[in-house]
C-alpha positions, -999 to 999 in steps of 0.1 A, spaced: 321 552 -798 358 559 -799 376 586 -780 409 598 -796 430 629 -798 414 657 -817 432 665 -850 434 696 -871 411 680 -897 384 679 -870 384 716 -862 359 728 -888 334 702 -874 341 715 -839 334 751 -850 302 739 -867 290 722 -835 300 753 -814 276 775 -835 247 751 -826 257 745 -790 266 781 -780 241 801 -801 236 835 -785 271 836 -771 305 837 -787 312 802 -802 348 792 -808 360 793 -844 383 767 -859 412 790 -854 406 791 -816 407 753 -815 438 753 -836 455 777 -811 446 753 -783 462 724 -802 492 745 -811 497 752 -774 498 715 -767 465 713 -747 448 680 -744 418 677 -767 397 647 -775 371 638 -800 342 614 -797 338 595 -829 309 572 -840 303 552 -871 265 557 -876 261 527 -900 283 500 -915 303 514 -944 297 550 -934 326 573 -923 331 581 -887 314 612 -875 328 635 -848 299 639 -824 316 654 -794 348 671 -783 365 682 -751 396 700 -740 418 703 -710 447 727 -702 471 718 -674 495 743 -658 522 737 -632 536 705 -619 529 681 -590 519 688 -563 505 722 -573 493 715 -608 459 730 -619 438 719 -648 410 738 -666 383 721 -686 382 745 -715 352 730 -733 329 700 -736 304 698 -765 282 671 -778 261 672 -810 225 677 -798 214 647 -819 237 625 -798 232 640 -763 219 619 -735 239 588 -746 269 591 -723 292 608 -747 297 639 -725 302 617 -695 329 597 -713 347 628 -725 346 643 -690 360 611 -674 388 610 -700 397 646 -691 396 639 -654 418 609 -659 443 631 -676 441 658 -649 445 631 -622 477 619 -639 491 653 -630 475 652 -595 458 685 -606 429 703 -591 405 708 -619 384 739 -625 356 747 -650 329 773 -657 294 763 -665 262 783 -672 241 786 -641 211 776 -661 227 743 -674 212 720 -648 222 688 -667 259 698 -669 259 709 -633 245 676 -622 271 657 -643 299 677 -628 286 672 -593 284 635 -599 321 636 -607 332 654 -576 329 690 -586 317 716 -561 306 752 -568 332 776 -556 322 809 -572 299 829 -594 310 849 -625 284 874 -633 278 880 -671 306 855 -679 292 845 -712 290 871 -739 272 886 -756 242 869 -738 254 880 -704 246 847 -688 262 839 -655 285 810 -648 294 790 -618 331 782 -612 334 746 -601 364 728 -586 373 691 -583 402 680 -562 426 654 -577 417 618 -570 448 614 -549 436 641 -525 402 625 -523 417 591 -515 440 606 -488 410 622 -472 391 589 -472 420 570 -456 425 597 -429 388 594 -418 
């Protein structure tokens, strides 16, 4: 697998995956992804070559927006999606770690929203230092599903806390 910056040529595939991954809600269209790229947000794709001689396939994507500057920067994980045929192989974990590395380069506290019924994602986020800090009722539309707001302190803050103990 190769992680690389997401390009405009990948956006139709991202929108196609959104329709599968977020069925019942409001999946992003290619134009939404384009707007994110236009604004300079950090988006990555996960690319695999299924077999020798075949073209690379985009099997996952993730995006991060950072606002502010050190020491008060905040980051928001905008989205993480992995093709269902490729889930459970560490692709989402790799994308998340790459986003967190980027957020940590800004010493940013990172936030995200996750469906309250997405146990696998919640477990992944908790394993990477996220804690639940809020509940957004009926956050996802049109399904009306609730979301947890989760927060992760920057790695520098965690390290400072460990050295103070």
